[in-house]
C-alpha positions, 0 to 999 in steps of 0.5 A: 937837845940841851935846849929842849931838856932845859925847857922841860926842866924849867917847868918843873921848878915852881915857887912854893906858894902857900894858902894861909888863913884863906889868903893866897900869895899874889905874884906879879907876872914879871916877878921871880920867886926861886923854887926854894923860896916860900910865900905864905898867905896874904903876900903881894909881890910887885913888878920885876921883884925877885925873891931868891933861894931860901927866902921866906915871906910869911903873912902870919895874920897880917899882909905883906906888900912888896913894891916894884924892883925889890930884891929879897936875897937868900934866906931873908925873912919877911913876916907880916902881923895883924897889928903890924903888917909889912909894907916895902916900897919900890927899889928896896934891897933886903939882904941875905939873912936879913929879918923884916918883921912887921915894919914899913920900909920906904922906897930905895932902902938898903937892908944889908946882910943880917940886919933886923927891923922889928915891928911897928918900926918905920924906915923913910925912903933911902935908909941904909941899915948895914950888916948886922945892924938892928932897928928896934920896935916902934923906931922911926928913921928919917929919910937917908938915915944910916945905921952903921955895921952892928949898931942899934937904932932905937926910939922915935925919933931914932937915936943910933948907938953902938952896941956897947952903949947898952945902958943908953940903948936900954933907957930908950928901948924899955919904954918902947915895950918890945913884949907888949908890941910883939906878944901883947903881954907885959914884960913880966909874963911867964915864958909859959904864957908867952910861948903858949900864945905863940904856939896857938897863933902859929897853929893856924899853919896846920890848915895851910894849903900848898898851891904850888901845883896850881901856880907854875913859876914859868913867868921868868923875865 
């Protein structure tokens, strides 16, 4: 009786798969997406990968590719953009509350809890970004690099600095042009201009379609 009830309930719990800008997520049959996770738009999830509870992979207007055997843990955010799509290699861990925005993440990288990886950055294979560490826009980390807990990687090639060395970080970061990279606006643009642009960009979600009912997440490994 317990087994029968369990089998019946299993069919009730389905991943939230959202059609966005006419694109529907593609999930390998051997992958798993938790019922409270969300895949939105042009997201491609590879073989034996796992997206855990509360995580969100949102291809706003740029594709997200996740390779094989990746684990995207609870409440992580992965965001793809037209100017900076996301490419995650094989065997990557993206930890709880981590944030990957428009970045390339090579095979075997380890992004710990609360880490942030910003647009147009590139992590070569085997990089470790530890708890609450930051990889700034347009930053390149070579294979095997390590960003310690709470530290900041900035530049191409990256310099890896503790957060209390703000002046040194800013001396590199300013030229990387965060506002231009993320918003396409100059640094002195008014908040109204910046947020109006963001609101209009995100308004595309008004036309999203929930495909969950058409995509039972019954292919657990």
